[in-house]
C-alpha positions in Angstrom: 50.4 105.1 -148.4 53.3 104.9 -145.7 53.3 105.8 -141.6 53.5 109.8 -141.9 51.2 109.6 -144.3 48.0 107.8 -142.7 49.6 109.6 -139.1 48.8 113.1 -141.7 45.7 111.6 -142.7 44.7 110.9 -139.4 45.1 114.6 -137.9 43.3 115.8 -141.1 40.3 113.1 -140.5 39.9 114.1 -137.3 40.1 117.5 -137.6 36.7 117.1 -140.4 35.0 114.2 -138.2 34.9 117.5 -134.9 32.9 118.8 -137.0 30.5 116.4 -138.2 28.2 115.2 -135.1 30.8 116.2 -131.9 32.3 118.6 -130.1 34.8 116.7 -128.2 38.9 117.6 -128.3 41.3 114.4 -128.1 44.1 114.0 -126.0 45.1 111.8 -127.7 44.5 109.1 -130.5 46.1 105.4 -131.2 45.9 104.2 -134.2 46.0 100.1 -134.5 46.8 98.4 -138.3 46.3 94.3 -137.8 45.1 91.7 -139.5 42.1 89.0 -139.6 43.0 87.7 -136.6 44.2 89.6 -134.6 40.9 92.4 -135.0 38.4 89.2 -134.4 40.6 88.4 -130.9 39.3 92.4 -130.2 36.0 92.0 -131.3 35.6 89.0 -129.3 36.7 90.4 -126.5 34.7 93.7 -126.5 31.4 92.8 -127.9 31.7 89.0 -127.8 31.2 88.7 -131.8 33.5 85.6 -133.0 34.4 87.1 -136.0 37.0 89.5 -138.2 35.2 93.5 -139.1 37.0 96.5 -140.9 37.2 98.6 -138.2 36.9 99.2 -134.5 36.9 102.3 -132.3 36.9 102.5 -128.4 36.7 106.3 -126.8 37.4 106.3 -123.5 36.5 109.3 -121.0 39.3 111.4 -119.6 41.0 110.8 -115.8 39.9 112.6 -113.4 41.8 115.3 -113.1 42.8 115.7 -116.9 40.5 118.2 -118.1 37.6 117.6 -121.1 40.1 115.8 -123.5 39.1 112.2 -123.9 40.9 108.9 -125.7 40.6 107.1 -128.7 41.5 104.2 -130.0 40.9 103.3 -133.7 41.5 99.7 -134.7 41.9 98.7 -138.9 42.0 95.5 -140.4 44.8 95.7 -143.0 44.6 92.7 -144.2 40.9 93.3 -145.2 41.3 97.0 -146.8 44.2 95.2 -149.2 42.3 91.9 -149.8 38.8 94.8 -151.0 42.0 96.6 -152.6 42.6 93.6 -154.9 38.7 93.2 -155.6 37.3 95.8 -155.1 35.8 99.2 -157.2 39.1 100.7 -154.8 43.2 100.5 -154.1 43.9 99.2 -150.6 44.6 102.3 -150.0 41.5 103.8 -150.4 39.8 101.2 -148.7 42.3 101.8 -145.5 41.7 105.6 -145.8 37.6 104.3 -145.8 37.9 102.4 -142.5 40.2 105.3 -141.0 37.7 107.9 -141.2 34.7 104.9 -140.5 36.7 104.7 -137.1 37.3 108.4 -136.9 33.2 109.0 -137.8 31.9 106.5 -134.5 35.0 108.7 -132.3 32.9 111.6 -133.1 29.5 110.0 -132.7 28.1 108.4 -135.8 26.1 105.2 -135.4 25.6 102.6 -138.2 23.7 100.7 -136.6 20.7 101.2 -138.8 20.8 101.5 -142.6 19.9 104.8 -142.8 22.8 105.4 -140.8 25.5 103.2 -142.1 24.2 105.0 -145.3 25.0 108.9 -143.7 28.0 107.6 -141.9 29.1 106.6 -145.7 28.6 109.9 -147.7 29.8 111.7 -144.2 33.9 109.3 -144.3 33.2 109.7 -148.5 32.8 113.5 -148.9 35.6 113.7 -145.8 37.8 112.0 -148.2 36.7 113.6 -151.4 37.9 116.9 -149.6 41.2 115.9 -148.7 41.8 114.5 -152.3 40.6 118.4 -153.6 43.6 119.3 -151.0 46.0 117.2 -152.7 46.5 115.4 -149.9 49.3 112.7 -151.2 48.4 109.3 -152.8 45.4 108.4 -154.7 42.2 108.4 -151.8 39.6 107.8 -154.1 41.6 106.8 -157.3 38.6 103.6 -158.5 40.4 100.6 -160.5 40.9 101.3 -163.7 39.6 98.2 -165.1 36.5 98.0 -162.5 33.1 99.9 -162.9 31.4 99.1 -159.9 29.3 100.5 -157.4 30.7 99.6 -153.8 27.8 98.7 -151.4 27.3 99.5 -147.8 27.8 96.1 -145.7 26.4 95.3 -142.0 29.3 95.1 -140.3 
């Protein structure tokens, strides 16, 4: 997936996630692609956790005088997406798309602090990606590896 494809995907996911759990309007959303070391540092600084993860999302309140529109940031571990894409059920592009969808879901209010919350979020994110793929979005977002037929488990993060 190239930069233009990632931008289009993010814009479409933000629109879809806004309908899911939040009526927030976004003034700006930043998407940062990083590696294990980069996201581990962010995780440590923000949450005191000294480990790499797949995605971190942060929403920021509007600045005084700028209306109700929020800003947000999604940090995605591209290194993990590539590694899991090589050995998992999905391609690296789909894994990356899933991380971006997960970040958008968090910005919209999705919570994965419980097993049920993780299941709800995963179902919603996969539905979004299927809908986007059905709209003819470029790239194979939900195509499984041709040689693999396993189900992807929801991990505790």
